[in-house]
PyMOL commands that place a pseudoatom at each C-alpha (Angstrom):
pseudoatom trace, name=CA, resn=MET, resi=1, chain=A, elem=C, hetatm=0, pos=[7.626, -7.944, 26.092]
pseudoatom trace, name=CA, resn=ARG, resi=2, chain=A, elem=C, hetatm=0, pos=[8.790, -4.371, 26.629]
pseudoatom trace, name=CA, resn=LEU, resi=3, chain=A, elem=C, hetatm=0, pos=[6.052, -1.757, 26.415]
pseudoatom trace, name=CA, resn=ASN, resi=4, chain=A, elem=C, hetatm=0, pos=[8.071, 0.235, 23.848]
pseudoatom trace, name=CA, resn=LEU, resi=5, chain=A, elem=C, hetatm=0, pos=[10.151, -1.495, 21.205]
pseudoatom trace, name=CA, resn=ASN, resi=6, chain=A, elem=C, hetatm=0, pos=[11.518, -0.162, 17.912]
pseudoatom trace, name=CA, resn=PHE, resi=7, chain=A, elem=C, hetatm=0, pos=[12.521, -2.046, 14.778]
pseudoatom trace, name=CA, resn=TYR, resi=8, chain=A, elem=C, hetatm=0, pos=[14.341, -0.118, 12.051]
pseudoatom trace, name=CA, resn=PHE, resi=9, chain=A, elem=C, hetatm=0, pos=[13.829, -1.802, 8.676]
pseudoatom trace, name=CA, resn=PHE, resi=10, chain=A, elem=C, hetatm=0, pos=[16.143, -0.945, 5.803]
pseudoatom trace, name=CA, resn=ARG, resi=11, chain=A, elem=C, hetatm=0, pos=[16.534, -2.275, 2.308]
pseudoatom trace, name=CA, resn=HIS, resi=12, chain=A, elem=C, hetatm=0, pos=[19.948, -3.206, 0.916]
pseudoatom trace, name=CA, resn=GLY, resi=13, chain=A, elem=C, hetatm=0, pos=[21.963, -1.014, -1.433]
pseudoatom trace, name=CA, resn=GLU, resi=14, chain=A, elem=C, hetatm=0, pos=[21.879, -1.208, -5.202]
pseudoatom trace, name=CA, resn=THR, resi=15, chain=A, elem=C, hetatm=0, pos=[22.955, -4.267, -7.190]
pseudoatom trace, name=CA, resn=ASP, resi=16, chain=A, elem=C, hetatm=0, pos=[23.510, -4.672, -10.916]
pseudoatom trace, name=CA, resn=TRP, resi=17, chain=A, elem=C, hetatm=0, pos=[20.265, -6.669, -11.042]
pseudoatom trace, name=CA, resn=ASN, resi=18, chain=A, elem=C, hetatm=0, pos=[18.449, -3.674, -9.529]
pseudoatom trace, name=CA, resn=LEU, resi=19, chain=A, elem=C, hetatm=0, pos=[19.801, -1.540, -12.348]
pseudoatom trace, name=CA, resn=ALA, resi=20, chain=A, elem=C, hetatm=0, pos=[18.538, -4.052, -14.891]
pseudoatom trace, name=CA, resn=LYS, resi=21, chain=A, elem=C, hetatm=0, pos=[15.147, -4.255, -13.087]
pseudoatom trace, name=CA, resn=ARG, resi=22, chain=A, elem=C, hetatm=0, pos=[15.718, -7.978, -12.682]
pseudoatom trace, name=CA, resn=CYS, resi=23, chain=A, elem=C, hetatm=0, pos=[13.941, -9.848, -9.863]
pseudoatom trace, name=CA, resn=GLN, resi=24, chain=A, elem=C, hetatm=0, pos=[16.541, -11.250, -7.490]
pseudoatom trace, name=CA, resn=GLY, resi=25, chain=A, elem=C, hetatm=0, pos=[14.533, -13.199, -4.940]
pseudoatom trace, name=CA, resn=HIS, resi=26, chain=A, elem=C, hetatm=0, pos=[16.835, -15.714, -3.251]
pseudoatom trace, name=CA, resn=THR, resi=27, chain=A, elem=C, hetatm=0, pos=[19.589, -15.242, -5.853]
pseudoatom trace, name=CA, resn=ASP, resi=28, chain=A, elem=C, hetatm=0, pos=[22.673, -14.128, -3.920]
pseudoatom trace, name=CA, resn=THR, resi=29, chain=A, elem=C, hetatm=0, pos=[23.731, -11.001, -5.789]
pseudoatom trace, name=CA, resn=GLU, resi=30, chain=A, elem=C, hetatm=0, pos=[26.225, -8.486, -4.388]
pseudoatom trace, name=CA, resn=LEU, resi=31, chain=A, elem=C, hetatm=0, pos=[26.189, -4.722, -4.018]
pseudoatom trace, name=CA, resn=ASN, resi=32, chain=A, elem=C, hetatm=0, pos=[27.697, -2.718, -6.857]
pseudoatom trace, name=CA, resn=LYS, resi=33, chain=A, elem=C, hetatm=0, pos=[29.771, 0.418, -6.251]
pseudoatom trace, name=CA, resn=THR, resi=34, chain=A, elem=C, hetatm=0, pos=[26.690, 2.622, -6.054]
pseudoatom trace, name=CA, resn=GLY, resi=35, chain=A, elem=C, hetatm=0, pos=[25.144, 0.186, -3.601]
pseudoatom trace, name=CA, resn=LEU, resi=36, chain=A, elem=C, hetatm=0, pos=[28.201, 0.282, -1.360]
pseudoatom trace, name=CA, resn=ASP, resi=37, chain=A, elem=C, hetatm=0, pos=[28.108, 4.088, -1.406]
pseudoatom trace, name=CA, resn=GLN, resi=38, chain=A, elem=C, hetatm=0, pos=[24.388, 4.037, -0.570]
pseudoatom trace, name=CA, resn=ALA, resi=39, chain=A, elem=C, hetatm=0, pos=[25.059, 1.714, 2.363]
pseudoatom trace, name=CA, resn=LYS, resi=40, chain=A, elem=C, hetatm=0, pos=[27.688, 4.111, 3.693]
pseudoatom trace, name=CA, resn=ILE, resi=41, chain=A, elem=C, hetatm=0, pos=[25.261, 7.036, 3.389]
pseudoatom trace, name=CA, resn=LEU, resi=42, chain=A, elem=C, hetatm=0, pos=[22.594, 5.052, 5.223]
pseudoatom trace, name=CA, resn=ALA, resi=43, chain=A, elem=C, hetatm=0, pos=[25.048, 4.097, 7.960]
pseudoatom trace, name=CA, resn=LYS, resi=44, chain=A, elem=C, hetatm=0, pos=[26.022, 7.726, 8.483]
pseudoatom trace, name=CA, resn=PHE, resi=45, chain=A, elem=C, hetatm=0, pos=[22.356, 8.783, 8.505]
pseudoatom trace, name=CA, resn=MET, resi=46, chain=A, elem=C, hetatm=0, pos=[21.721, 6.255, 11.270]
pseudoatom trace, name=CA, resn=ASP, resi=47, chain=A, elem=C, hetatm=0, pos=[24.524, 7.555, 13.494]
pseudoatom trace, name=CA, resn=ASP, resi=48, chain=A, elem=C, hetatm=0, pos=[22.045, 9.263, 15.806]
pseudoatom trace, name=CA, resn=ILE, resi=49, chain=A, elem=C, hetatm=0, pos=[19.701, 6.273, 15.968]
pseudoatom trace, name=CA, resn=GLU, resi=50, chain=A, elem=C, hetatm=0, pos=[20.427, 4.086, 18.969]
pseudoatom trace, name=CA, resn=LEU, resi=51, chain=A, elem=C, hetatm=0, pos=[20.664, 0.402, 18.050]
pseudoatom trace, name=CA, resn=ASP, resi=52, chain=A, elem=C, hetatm=0, pos=[21.292, -2.687, 20.157]
pseudoatom trace, name=CA, resn=ILE, resi=53, chain=A, elem=C, hetatm=0, pos=[21.675, -5.286, 17.395]
pseudoatom trace, name=CA, resn=ILE, resi=54, chain=A, elem=C, hetatm=0, pos=[21.129, -5.837, 13.658]
pseudoatom trace, name=CA, resn=ILE, resi=55, chain=A, elem=C, hetatm=0, pos=[19.187, -8.826, 12.338]
pseudoatom trace, name=CA, resn=SER, resi=56, chain=A, elem=C, hetatm=0, pos=[19.996, -9.356, 8.656]
pseudoatom trace, name=CA, resn=SER, resi=57, chain=A, elem=C, hetatm=0, pos=[18.981, -11.504, 5.750]
pseudoatom trace, name=CA, resn=ASP, resi=58, chain=A, elem=C, hetatm=0, pos=[21.812, -13.935, 5.062]
pseudoatom trace, name=CA, resn=LEU, resi=59, chain=A, elem=C, hetatm=0, pos=[21.998, -12.855, 1.408]
pseudoatom trace, name=CA, resn=LYS, resi=60, chain=A, elem=C, hetatm=0, pos=[25.131, -10.836, 0.587]
pseudoatom trace, name=CA, resn=ARG, resi=61, chain=A, elem=C, hetatm=0, pos=[23.427, -7.651, -0.559]
pseudoatom trace, name=CA, resn=ALA, resi=62, chain=A, elem=C, hetatm=0, pos=[21.590, -7.290, 2.759]
pseudoatom trace, name=CA, resn=PHE, resi=63, chain=A, elem=C, hetatm=0, pos=[24.472, -8.503, 4.918]
pseudoatom trace, name=CA, resn=TYR, resi=64, chain=A, elem=C, hetatm=0, pos=[27.023, -6.122, 3.371]
pseudoatom trace, name=CA, resn=THR, resi=65, chain=A, elem=C, hetatm=0, pos=[24.593, -3.237, 3.894]
pseudoatom trace, name=CA, resn=ALA, resi=66, chain=A, elem=C, hetatm=0, pos=[24.174, -4.289, 7.525]
pseudoatom trace, name=CA, resn=GLN, resi=67, chain=A, elem=C, hetatm=0, pos=[27.955, -4.402, 7.928]
pseudoatom trace, name=CA, resn=GLU, resi=68, chain=A, elem=C, hetatm=0, pos=[28.253, -0.730, 7.012]
pseudoatom trace, name=CA, resn=VAL, resi=69, chain=A, elem=C, hetatm=0, pos=[25.764, 0.202, 9.731]
pseudoatom trace, name=CA, resn=ALA, resi=70, chain=A, elem=C, hetatm=0, pos=[27.237, -2.178, 12.303]
pseudoatom trace, name=CA, resn=SER, resi=71, chain=A, elem=C, hetatm=0, pos=[30.811, -0.994, 11.721]
pseudoatom trace, name=CA, resn=ARG, resi=72, chain=A, elem=C, hetatm=0, pos=[29.940, 2.563, 12.779]
pseudoatom trace, name=CA, resn=LYS, resi=73, chain=A, elem=C, hetatm=0, pos=[28.153, 1.380, 15.911]
pseudoatom trace, name=CA, resn=ASN, resi=74, chain=A, elem=C, hetatm=0, pos=[30.267, -1.624, 16.866]
pseudoatom trace, name=CA, resn=ILE, resi=75, chain=A, elem=C, hetatm=0, pos=[27.226, -3.854, 17.315]
pseudoatom trace, name=CA, resn=GLU, resi=76, chain=A, elem=C, hetatm=0, pos=[26.494, -7.487, 16.489]
pseudoatom trace, name=CA, resn=ILE, resi=77, chain=A, elem=C, hetatm=0, pos=[24.878, -8.755, 13.282]
pseudoatom trace, name=CA, resn=VAL, resi=78, chain=A, elem=C, hetatm=0, pos=[22.775, -11.924, 13.395]
pseudoatom trace, name=CA, resn=THR, resi=79, chain=A, elem=C, hetatm=0, pos=[21.769, -13.471, 10.056]
pseudoatom trace, name=CA, resn=THR, resi=80, chain=A, elem=C, hetatm=0, pos=[18.659, -15.458, 9.216]
pseudoatom trace, name=CA, resn=GLU, resi=81, chain=A, elem=C, hetatm=0, pos=[17.088, -16.933, 6.084]
pseudoatom trace, name=CA, resn=LYS, resi=82, chain=A, elem=C, hetatm=0, pos=[13.708, -15.694, 7.327]
pseudoatom trace, name=CA, resn=LEU, resi=83, chain=A, elem=C, hetatm=0, pos=[14.578, -12.140, 6.238]
pseudoatom trace, name=CA, resn=ARG, resi=84, chain=A, elem=C, hetatm=0, pos=[15.382, -13.148, 2.658]
pseudoatom trace, name=CA, resn=GLU, resi=85, chain=A, elem=C, hetatm=0, pos=[13.491, -11.619, -0.231]
pseudoatom trace, name=CA, resn=CYS, resi=86, chain=A, elem=C, hetatm=0, pos=[10.319, -13.388, -1.316]
pseudoatom trace, name=CA, resn=HIS, resi=87, chain=A, elem=C, hetatm=0, pos=[11.167, -16.350, -3.579]
pseudoatom trace, name=CA, resn=PHE, resi=88, chain=A, elem=C, hetatm=0, pos=[9.896, -15.628, -7.086]
pseudoatom trace, name=CA, resn=GLY, resi=89, chain=A, elem=C, hetatm=0, pos=[9.995, -19.166, -8.478]
pseudoatom trace, name=CA, resn=GLU, resi=90, chain=A, elem=C, hetatm=0, pos=[9.898, -19.169, -12.286]
pseudoatom trace, name=CA, resn=ALA, resi=91, chain=A, elem=C, hetatm=0, pos=[10.031, -15.355, -12.288]
pseudoatom trace, name=CA, resn=GLU, resi=92, chain=A, elem=C, hetatm=0, pos=[13.359, -15.223, -10.466]
pseudoatom trace, name=CA, resn=GLY, resi=93, chain=A, elem=C, hetatm=0, pos=[16.121, -13.803, -12.647]
pseudoatom trace, name=CA, resn=LEU, resi=94, chain=A, elem=C, hetatm=0, pos=[13.679, -12.276, -15.141]
pseudoatom trace, name=CA, resn=THR, resi=95, chain=A, elem=C, hetatm=0, pos=[13.346, -8.559, -15.749]
pseudoatom trace, name=CA, resn=VAL, resi=96, chain=A, elem=C, hetatm=0, pos=[10.104, -6.794, -14.888]
pseudoatom trace, name=CA, resn=ASP, resi=97, chain=A, elem=C, hetatm=0, pos=[9.236, -6.519, -18.592]
pseudoatom trace, name=CA, resn=GLU, resi=98, chain=A, elem=C, hetatm=0, pos=[9.902, -10.234, -19.096]
pseudoatom trace, name=CA, resn=ILE, resi=99, chain=A, elem=C, hetatm=0, pos=[7.692, -11.059, -16.112]
pseudoatom trace, name=CA, resn=LYS, resi=100, chain=A, elem=C, hetatm=0, pos=[4.867, -8.903, -17.460]
pseudoatom trace, name=CA, resn=ASP, resi=101, chain=A, elem=C, hetatm=0, pos=[5.168, -10.588, -20.871]
pseudoatom trace, name=CA, resn=LYS, resi=102, chain=A, elem=C, hetatm=0, pos=[5.211, -14.101, -19.379]
pseudoatom trace, name=CA, resn=PHE, resi=103, chain=A, elem=C, hetatm=0, pos=[2.692, -13.792, -16.527]
pseudoatom trace, name=CA, resn=GLY, resi=104, chain=A, elem=C, hetatm=0, pos=[0.704, -10.685, -17.450]
pseudoatom trace, name=CA, resn=ILE, resi=105, chain=A, elem=C, hetatm=0, pos=[0.699, -7.078, -16.256]
pseudoatom trace, name=CA, resn=ASP, resi=106, chain=A, elem=C, hetatm=0, pos=[-2.323, -7.691, -14.007]
pseudoatom trace, name=CA, resn=PHE, resi=107, chain=A, elem=C, hetatm=0, pos=[-0.547, -10.511, -12.171]
pseudoatom trace, name=CA, resn=TRP, resi=108, chain=A, elem=C, hetatm=0, pos=[2.533, -8.352, -11.625]
pseudoatom trace, name=CA, resn=ASP, resi=109, chain=A, elem=C, hetatm=0, pos=[0.474, -5.422, -10.350]
pseudoatom trace, name=CA, resn=LYS, resi=110, chain=A, elem=C, hetatm=0, pos=[-1.374, -7.667, -7.877]
pseudoatom trace, name=CA, resn=PHE, resi=111, chain=A, elem=C, hetatm=0, pos=[1.936, -9.063, -6.620]
pseudoatom trace, name=CA, resn=GLN, resi=112, chain=A, elem=C, hetatm=0, pos=[3.217, -5.520, -5.993]
pseudoatom trace, name=CA, resn=ILE, resi=113, chain=A, elem=C, hetatm=0, pos=[0.228, -4.280, -4.000]
pseudoatom trace, name=CA, resn=LYS, resi=114, chain=A, elem=C, hetatm=0, pos=[0.621, -3.662, -0.271]
pseudoatom trace, name=CA, resn=GLY, resi=115, chain=A, elem=C, hetatm=0, pos=[-1.849, -4.614, 2.435]
pseudoatom trace, name=CA, resn=HIS, resi=116, chain=A, elem=C, hetatm=0, pos=[-3.817, -7.791, 3.051]
pseudoatom trace, name=CA, resn=SER, resi=117, chain=A, elem=C, hetatm=0, pos=[-5.160, -8.534, -0.419]
pseudoatom trace, name=CA, resn=ASN, resi=118, chain=A, elem=C, hetatm=0, pos=[-3.736, -11.277, -2.653]
pseudoatom trace, name=CA, resn=LEU, resi=119, chain=A, elem=C, hetatm=0, pos=[-1.690, -12.801, 0.178]
pseudoatom trace, name=CA, resn=ASP, resi=120, chain=A, elem=C, hetatm=0, pos=[-1.876, -16.257, -1.405]
pseudoatom trace, name=CA, resn=LEU, resi=121, chain=A, elem=C, hetatm=0, pos=[-0.526, -14.971, -4.723]
pseudoatom trace, name=CA, resn=SER, resi=122, chain=A, elem=C, hetatm=0, pos=[2.769, -16.490, -5.899]
pseudoatom trace, name=CA, resn=PHE, resi=123, chain=A, elem=C, hetatm=0, pos=[4.668, -17.086, -9.099]
pseudoatom trace, name=CA, resn=PRO, resi=124, chain=A, elem=C, hetatm=0, pos=[4.828, -20.757, -10.191]
pseudoatom trace, name=CA, resn=GLY, resi=125, chain=A, elem=C, hetatm=0, pos=[7.300, -22.559, -7.934]
pseudoatom trace, name=CA, resn=GLY, resi=126, chain=A, elem=C, hetatm=0, pos=[7.637, -19.477, -5.753]
pseudoatom trace, name=CA, resn=GLU, resi=127, chain=A, elem=C, hetatm=0, pos=[6.549, -18.177, -2.384]
pseudoatom trace, name=CA, resn=SER, resi=128, chain=A, elem=C, hetatm=0, pos=[3.307, -16.399, -1.589]
pseudoatom trace, name=CA, resn=ARG, resi=129, chain=A, elem=C, hetatm=0, pos=[3.197, -12.873, -0.231]
pseudoatom trace, name=CA, resn=GLY, resi=130, chain=A, elem=C, hetatm=0, pos=[1.520, -14.212, 2.894]
pseudoatom trace, name=CA, resn=SER, resi=131, chain=A, elem=C, hetatm=0, pos=[4.302, -16.719, 3.489]
pseudoatom trace, name=CA, resn=SER, resi=132, chain=A, elem=C, hetatm=0, pos=[6.978, -14.008, 3.348]
pseudoatom trace, name=CA, resn=ILE, resi=133, chain=A, elem=C, hetatm=0, pos=[5.010, -11.875, 5.823]
pseudoatom trace, name=CA, resn=LYS, resi=134, chain=A, elem=C, hetatm=0, pos=[4.640, -14.817, 8.201]
pseudoatom trace, name=CA, resn=ARG, resi=135, chain=A, elem=C, hetatm=0, pos=[8.357, -15.599, 8.376]
pseudoatom trace, name=CA, resn=VAL, resi=136, chain=A, elem=C, hetatm=0, pos=[9.268, -11.958, 9.028]
pseudoatom trace, name=CA, resn=GLN, resi=137, chain=A, elem=C, hetatm=0, pos=[6.700, -11.853, 11.828]
pseudoatom trace, name=CA, resn=GLU, resi=138, chain=A, elem=C, hetatm=0, pos=[8.413, -14.904, 13.315]
pseudoatom trace, name=CA, resn=VAL, resi=139, chain=A, elem=C, hetatm=0, pos=[11.646, -12.898, 13.525]
pseudoatom trace, name=CA, resn=ILE, resi=140, chain=A, elem=C, hetatm=0, pos=[9.860, -9.968, 15.153]
pseudoatom trace, name=CA, resn=ASP, resi=141, chain=A, elem=C, hetatm=0, pos=[8.208, -12.273, 17.685]
pseudoatom trace, name=CA, resn=GLN, resi=142, chain=A, elem=C, hetatm=0, pos=[11.523, -13.979, 18.417]
pseudoatom trace, name=CA, resn=TYR, resi=143, chain=A, elem=C, hetatm=0, pos=[13.261, -10.722, 19.327]
pseudoatom trace, name=CA, resn=LYS, resi=144, chain=A, elem=C, hetatm=0, pos=[10.409, -9.063, 21.213]
pseudoatom trace, name=CA, resn=ASN, resi=145, chain=A, elem=C, hetatm=0, pos=[11.495, -10.593, 24.496]
pseudoatom trace, name=CA, resn=GLN, resi=146, chain=A, elem=C, hetatm=0, pos=[15.279, -10.664, 24.147]
pseudoatom trace, name=CA, resn=GLY, resi=147, chain=A, elem=C, hetatm=0, pos=[15.882, -7.520, 26.221]
pseudoatom trace, name=CA, resn=PHE, resi=148, chain=A, elem=C, hetatm=0, pos=[16.583, -5.228, 23.253]
pseudoatom trace, name=CA, resn=GLU, resi=149, chain=A, elem=C, hetatm=0, pos=[14.899, -1.866, 22.783]
pseudoatom trace, name=CA, resn=ASN, resi=150, chain=A, elem=C, hetatm=0, pos=[16.107, -0.807, 19.311]
pseudoatom trace, name=CA, resn=ILE, resi=151, chain=A, elem=C, hetatm=0, pos=[16.686, -3.431, 16.641]
pseudoatom trace, name=CA, resn=ALA, resi=152, chain=A, elem=C, hetatm=0, pos=[17.692, -2.934, 13.001]
pseudoatom trace, name=CA, resn=ILE, resi=153, chain=A, elem=C, hetatm=0, pos=[16.383, -5.252, 10.291]
pseudoatom trace, name=CA, resn=SER, resi=154, chain=A, elem=C, hetatm=0, pos=[18.471, -5.449, 7.103]
pseudoatom trace, name=CA, resn=THR, resi=155, chain=A, elem=C, hetatm=0, pos=[16.342, -6.953, 4.372]
pseudoatom trace, name=CA, resn=HIS, resi=156, chain=A, elem=C, hetatm=0, pos=[14.866, -6.575, 0.879]
pseudoatom trace, name=CA, resn=GLY, resi=157, chain=A, elem=C, hetatm=0, pos=[12.402, -4.448, -1.058]
pseudoatom trace, name=CA, resn=GLY, resi=158, chain=A, elem=C, hetatm=0, pos=[9.655, -7.040, -1.311]
pseudoatom trace, name=CA, resn=ILE, resi=159, chain=A, elem=C, hetatm=0, pos=[9.889, -7.752, 2.399]
pseudoatom trace, name=CA, resn=VAL, resi=160, chain=A, elem=C, hetatm=0, pos=[9.650, -4.063, 3.280]
pseudoatom trace, name=CA, resn=ARG, resi=161, chain=A, elem=C, hetatm=0, pos=[6.629, -3.664, 1.001]
pseudoatom trace, name=CA, resn=ASN, resi=162, chain=A, elem=C, hetatm=0, pos=[4.832, -6.847, 2.043]
pseudoatom trace, name=CA, resn=TYR, resi=163, chain=A, elem=C, hetatm=0, pos=[5.493, -6.901, 5.773]
pseudoatom trace, name=CA, resn=LEU, resi=164, chain=A, elem=C, hetatm=0, pos=[5.361, -3.204, 6.623]
pseudoatom trace, name=CA, resn=GLY, resi=165, chain=A, elem=C, hetatm=0, pos=[2.613, -2.685, 4.063]
pseudoatom trace, name=CA, resn=SER, resi=166, chain=A, elem=C, hetatm=0, pos=[0.471, -5.233, 5.906]
pseudoatom trace, name=CA, resn=LEU, resi=167, chain=A, elem=C, hetatm=0, pos=[0.838, -3.175, 9.118]
pseudoatom trace, name=CA, resn=ALA, resi=168, chain=A, elem=C, hetatm=0, pos=[0.936, 0.407, 7.895]
pseudoatom trace, name=CA, resn=ASP, resi=169, chain=A, elem=C, hetatm=0, pos=[-1.885, 2.901, 7.967]
pseudoatom trace, name=CA, resn=GLU, resi=170, chain=A, elem=C, hetatm=0, pos=[-3.311, 3.680, 4.523]
pseudoatom trace, name=CA, resn=SER, resi=171, chain=A, elem=C, hetatm=0, pos=[-1.721, 7.136, 4.717]
pseudoatom trace, name=CA, resn=ILE, resi=172, chain=A, elem=C, hetatm=0, pos=[1.768, 5.598, 4.753]
pseudoatom trace, name=CA, resn=ARG, resi=173, chain=A, elem=C, hetatm=0, pos=[3.262, 5.072, 1.311]
pseudoatom trace, name=CA, resn=ILE, resi=174, chain=A, elem=C, hetatm=0, pos=[5.792, 2.253, 1.256]
pseudoatom trace, name=CA, resn=ASP, resi=175, chain=A, elem=C, hetatm=0, pos=[8.496, 3.525, -1.106]
pseudoatom trace, name=CA, resn=ILE, resi=176, chain=A, elem=C, hetatm=0, pos=[11.197, 0.887, -1.517]
pseudoatom trace, name=CA, resn=PHE, resi=177, chain=A, elem=C, hetatm=0, pos=[14.197, 2.696, -2.951]
pseudoatom trace, name=CA, resn=ASN, resi=178, chain=A, elem=C, hetatm=0, pos=[17.602, 1.185, -2.176]
pseudoatom trace, name=CA, resn=CYS, resi=179, chain=A, elem=C, hetatm=0, pos=[18.572, 1.773, 1.482]
pseudoatom trace, name=CA, resn=CYS, resi=180, chain=A, elem=C, hetatm=0, pos=[15.152, 3.156, 2.399]
pseudoatom trace, name=CA, resn=LEU, resi=181, chain=A, elem=C, hetatm=0, pos=[14.663, 3.245, 6.168]
pseudoatom trace, name=CA, resn=TYR, resi=182, chain=A, elem=C, hetatm=0, pos=[11.396, 2.684, 8.038]
pseudoatom trace, name=CA, resn=LYS, resi=183, chain=A, elem=C, hetatm=0, pos=[10.558, 2.517, 11.723]
pseudoatom trace, name=CA, resn=LEU, resi=184, chain=A, elem=C, hetatm=0, pos=[8.216, -0.060, 13.213]
pseudoatom trace, name=CA, resn=SER, resi=185, chain=A, elem=C, hetatm=0, pos=[7.246, 0.840, 16.767]
pseudoatom trace, name=CA, resn=ILE, resi=186, chain=A, elem=C, hetatm=0, pos=[5.497, -1.635, 19.019]
pseudoatom trace, name=CA, resn=ILE, resi=187, chain=A, elem=C, hetatm=0, pos=[3.800, 0.247, 21.840]
pseudoatom trace, name=CA, resn=GLU, resi=188, chain=A, elem=C, hetatm=0, pos=[1.800, -1.833, 24.292]
pseudoatom trace, name=CA, resn=ASN, resi=189, chain=A, elem=C, hetatm=0, pos=[1.373, -4.492, 21.592]
pseudoatom trace, name=CA, resn=ARG, resi=190, chain=A, elem=C, hetatm=0, pos=[0.168, -1.968, 18.996]
pseudoatom trace, name=CA, resn=TYR, resi=191, chain=A, elem=C, hetatm=0, pos=[2.145, -1.660, 15.760]
pseudoatom trace, name=CA, resn=LYS, resi=192, chain=A, elem=C, hetatm=0, pos=[2.923, 1.682, 14.124]
pseudoatom trace, name=CA, resn=VAL, resi=193, chain=A, elem=C, hetatm=0, pos=[4.887, 2.158, 10.880]
pseudoatom trace, name=CA, resn=SER, resi=194, chain=A, elem=C, hetatm=0, pos=[6.564, 5.471, 10.038]
pseudoatom trace, name=CA, resn=GLY, resi=195, chain=A, elem=C, hetatm=0, pos=[8.819, 6.561, 7.215]
pseudoatom trace, name=CA, resn=PRO, resi=196, chain=A, elem=C, hetatm=0, pos=[10.667, 6.581, 5.059]
pseudoatom trace, name=CA, resn=LEU, resi=197, chain=A, elem=C, hetatm=0, pos=[12.931, 8.317, 7.528]
pseudoatom trace, name=CA, resn=ASN, resi=198, chain=A, elem=C, hetatm=0, pos=[15.543, 9.117, 4.894]
pseudoatom trace, name=CA, resn=LYS, resi=199, chain=A, elem=C, hetatm=0, pos=[15.662, 10.287, 1.296]
pseudoatom trace, name=CA, resn=LYS, resi=200, chain=A, elem=C, hetatm=0, pos=[16.751, 8.337, -1.719]
pseudoatom trace, name=CA, resn=ALA, resi=201, chain=A, elem=C, hetatm=0, pos=[20.555, 8.231, -1.955]
pseudoatom trace, name=CA, resn=THR, resi=202, chain=A, elem=C, hetatm=0, pos=[22.068, 8.816, -5.374]
for i in range(1, 202): cmd.bond("trace and resi %d" % i, "trace and resi %d" % (i + 1))
show_as sticks, trace
zoom trace
């Protein structure tokens, strides 16, 4: 593995389900007009960030966001199911208020927390927080030794919160607005999270 390696994690642009505060999970929603504009703003913001490749969730909202970044840099996009949002099981497709009514506010709050607590927590029929972290780590491990130095990861809000939140120092607040951008540096096998590097696009 290279001594210095950077992964740039970004969340996809806005969808209509985001506007409705509806949990998307593995549901393959698309970017709305605002989301497309946000992706373009993110892509322009990243002009000065050197990238070798983009690894993207195969869901449309993440892939289309990745395309905006890739088109300005003329680099390859590789897709993988391992970067999909956490699967919410019976909660998928419900709004946040509906989830709180059905499963309880306390359950929802525990599912949203960052760090290493409640990793086995999942909605009925869904995926645990720990499982989503594990599959993202598999992607990171896969690309550590591929000869790249700067890799972009196009993914989802829950993934950004769960994975980066499990690595970040307590002083780092993981704010998952649409098209938020974080940097994960691996320096001599030590992980450091910084960000968000950008501001919320409107």
